[in-house]
N, C-alpha and C positions, 0 to 999 in steps of 0.2 A: 180198363182191365187191371187188376191188382199185379203188382210184380214184387219181386223181393226187395226192391229199393224203396217200396212204400211201407215196408213192415215198421211196427212200432218200436222195434229195438232200436231205429235210428232216431227216435224220438225221446231223449231222456227225460223231459218233464211228463212224460206219459207211460212210457215202459216201467212196468214193476212186476217183481216175481214175489210172491209170498215165500216167506224164510221161517225156518225155526224161531228166529229172534222175533220176528213180527206176531207170530202166532203167541208167544210167551208174553209180549206186551199187550196184545188184545185181551188175554185171559187176565192179567193184572189189571187192567182197565175195569173190566167187568166186575172183577171181585171188589174193587173200590166203589163203584157206582152201585152195585148191587146191595152193598153192605151200608150204604149212606153215608160214605165218606164225603166231606165237604171239599176235599181237594188232595192234590198229590203232587209229587216231584219226579220227573222223568230228567235223567241226566245221561249224557254220552259224549263221547269226543267228536271231533268234525269229522264231516264225510262219511260216517257209519251207516246213514241211511235212517236216522229216526224221523226226520221230518216227512219224508216220503212214505216210511212205514205208517205214520200218523194220519196221513191225508187218505192212505188206502183203508186204515180201519175206521175212519170218521164214519164211514157210509155202512159200518157193520154193527156198530154198538147196538144194544138191544137192552130193554129191562127185562125183569124175570119173567113178566108175561109174554116177551117176544116180541113186543112193540119196538118199532125203530126209534131210536132216540134222536132229538135233533143236536147236532154237534155244530158249533161254530169254532174258527180258529182265528186268532189274531197274532199278528207278528210285530214285536217291538223294534221299531226302526232306529238307528243312529240319530235320524234326524229329527225324531220326535221330542216334544217339548217335555222335560223331565218333571212334570207336574201331575197332578191328579185330574186337572181339565185335561191334560195331554191325554190321559188314558181313555176318558170318556169320548173325547175326540176320536180316537184311533178305533174305539169300538164301533163308534157310529159308522165310520167309514166302512169298517168290518162288516157291518150288519145291513150296509146298504140304506142307511138313513140319511135324509136330507139334514144339513145343519144351518139354520137360520143365521144371517150375518151377525148378528148381535146375541148370539146364544151363548148363555152363561152355563157354567159346570152343571149347575141344578138341571138346566133344561135338557142339556145332553144325557145326563144320567137318569131323567123320567123317561126320555124317549128309549133309551136302551133298556130300562126297566121293563116298559111296557111291551116292548118287542120280544124281550126274552120270555116274558108271561105268556104271551100269545103262543110262542113255540112251544112252551112246556105243556099247553093244553091238548096238544096232539097226541100225546101218549097217557095212558091209564095211571100212571104213577106221578105224573107232573113233573117230570124231570128234564133238565137241559144241561149240556155240557159246554164248557168253554175250553180251548185249548189257547195258552198263551206261549208262544214260542219265542225264542231268544230271550229268555227272562233275564239273563246276565245283563242286558241293557237297562234294567228297571232301576230307578232309585227305591231305596226302603220305604220313603214315605208313600210312594205310589201304591204300595200295596195295600193302604186305606182304602183305596179307590174299590179294590176286588173285595175288601170286607165289607164295606158299605153295600156293595151290589148284592152280596151273599145275604146280608143281615135284610134288606129290604124285600129281596124276593121271598125269603123264609117268612116274613110278616104275611106274605099273601099266599103262603102255604104253597110256594114253588121251591123244588129241590134243585139247587145249583151245584154242580160239581165243577171245581176250576183244576185245570191240570196244568203246571207248569212246566216248560220244557226248556232244557238249557244245557251249554256245554259244560262238561264237568269242571274243568279247570277255571273258565272264565267266570263261572258262577259261584266260586266259592268264596270271594269278598262278600256278596249279598247273603250268601247263606251264613257265613259267619256272624254278620249283624243280626239276621234273623234269631241266631241262637243267644243272643243277649237278652237278660231277663225282662228288659223293659218292652220286647216284642212277643212275650209270651203267648198274646192273644192270636198274633197274626200266625206265630209258629204252630200252635194248637189247631188253629183253622185249616191251615194249607200243607204244612211242612213236617208233618208227623209220620208221612209214609212217602216212601221214594222206592225207585226202580231204576236199576242202571241198564241202560241198553247198549249192546255191542255188536262189533261186527262178526264176522266168521272166526271162531277160535279152535275149531278142532276138524278131523277130517269127516267125521259123520255129518256135521254142518255142512260142510263143504259139497259133500255128494247130494245132501238134499236140496241145496241150491241149484246144483247143476242138473238134478232131477226135474226141477220145474222148467228148464229149456227144452226138455224132452216131452213135456205134457203140456204146457200152457202157451196158449197164445192170447194176446190181447189185441189182436188184428183179425175181427171175424171175417173180413172180406177175403183172407186167404184160408181160414179154416185149417191151419195147420200149424204144429208146435214149430218154435223156432229152430230146433234141430233139424225136423224134417223139410223145413223151408230152404234151409241153406245147404243140407247135405241129404238130398231125397233119395239117392242110391243107397248110401251108406245106411240111412235109416231103414230102408225097406228090406235091408239084408241083417237087420235086428240089431245094427250098433246103435248105441246111445250115449251121448254125451258125458252122463255119469260114469260111462266105463272109464273115463281118464281122471277120475276122481283121486285114486291113489298116486297117480304120477304128478298129478298138478299139486296135491299136497307136499309130496317130496321136495319138489322144486320150490314151492313158496316157502316151506320151513327151512330147508338148507340155504336157499340163497337171500332170503328176505327177513321172515320170522324172527329167526334166532340172531344172525349178523345185526340186524337194525333193531332188535328188540320191540317187536310189533306186539301189542297186547290182543288186537284183533284186526282181521283183515276187512277194512271199510267198504260198504256195498258200493260206494261209487267207484272204486278202484277194481273191485272185483267184476262188476258188471262190465265196465270197459275193457277190462283183460279178456273177459270170455267173449264179449262182442268182436274183438279184433281176431281172436283165436277162429271162431265159429264162421265169421263172415270172411276174413281176409285171408287166413293161412290155411285152413283145413280144406276148403273148398279148390284152393290153388295146388297144394302140395298133397293132399291126401291123407291117409293114416300111416304113413311110412313109419316104422319103428326107429329107424335111424334119424329121423327129423324132428319127431314129436316132442323131445324135450326142448330143443332148441326153440320151436315155435312156441311153445309155453312160455320159455324165458323172454323172448321176444315180446310176446302178448303182455306180460306182465311190465316190462320195462316201458311198452309204449302207453299203458294206462296211466302214467305219472305217478305211481306209488312210491317209488324211491325219490324222485325230485322234491314231491312234496313232503316228505318225511325230512328230508334235509333244510328244506325252508323253514319248517316248523321247528326245527332244533335251533 
C-alpha cells in the first residue's frame, strides 16, 4: 500500500518538476537540432539543475517529423585519462560497449562510430545527439576526438549534434583556449552557439515552479499531486502551494537574494526548501499567517543555500 513516505519527492535522483527554465532549454536544443547545428554549449552555475533538466529533456527531443531522437549522455570524470583514447573509452562505457583488453583508440572509435550510426537509423533524418557533461574537465586536445567522430559520421550521412555542458566559471579556461585562432575549426564546429541555464530569477518563475507541486506527481501509485498528498484537507478546500508565491519571494529576496547577491535560486536548494516546508512544517503547523514567514525562513535555511554560498565564496 503506497504511503506519503514512499513519494518520489524523497528520492532526489528521481524527483523532477518541469520549470520555465527547462522549457526554454528544450526549445533551444530543438532550435539547434532542427537547423542542423553540429554542436552547442550550455553553461550554468553549480547546483542550478542543468544536469537534471537535461536528463529529463533527453527523452523528449524529436526531429521536425516528430520522430524521437536517440540521445546519449557522457560525463567527463576527474579520474578520466586526459587523452583522445580516454574519450573513446569513456564513450564506450557510456554506450554499453565491450572493450577488448588490448583495444586501441582506433578500435574503440570504430565501435562507437558503428553504434551511433545504428542509433541514427531509428529516425527519418538520421540524427543522433550526444551530451558531454562536465566539459570543464576536458583537455583542449580531447576536443579532436569529438571532431573526428562528427566527421566520420558525416561521411556516412549521419547527423551528429554534440552538446557540451559545463560550469560557467570552471569552463572559462577551456573556452578561452578554444577562442584562439589555432582552434578555429573546433570553435566553428561546436562553440558558435551557446545558452546560459539559470535557476529561479523572479517571482513569476517561482510561482510557476510552485504550481508544479500543485499539479504534477511522478509517483503514479499515489495519483495525487505533491500538495494534495501532504496537505489533503487544505487542497480540498481550494488552497494551493502557489498561493505562497508572493510571500516566499519576499522572504527570499529580502533575506537571501539581495544581501548574498544571488543571481538565481538553484533548483537543488529550491526543491529542498519546498520539500521541507511542504512535508515537515505545513502539515504540523498549518497555514497560520503568524507562523508562515518563519516556516519559510527555516525551510530555506535548512536547504543549505546560505552555507553553500559561504563555502563557494
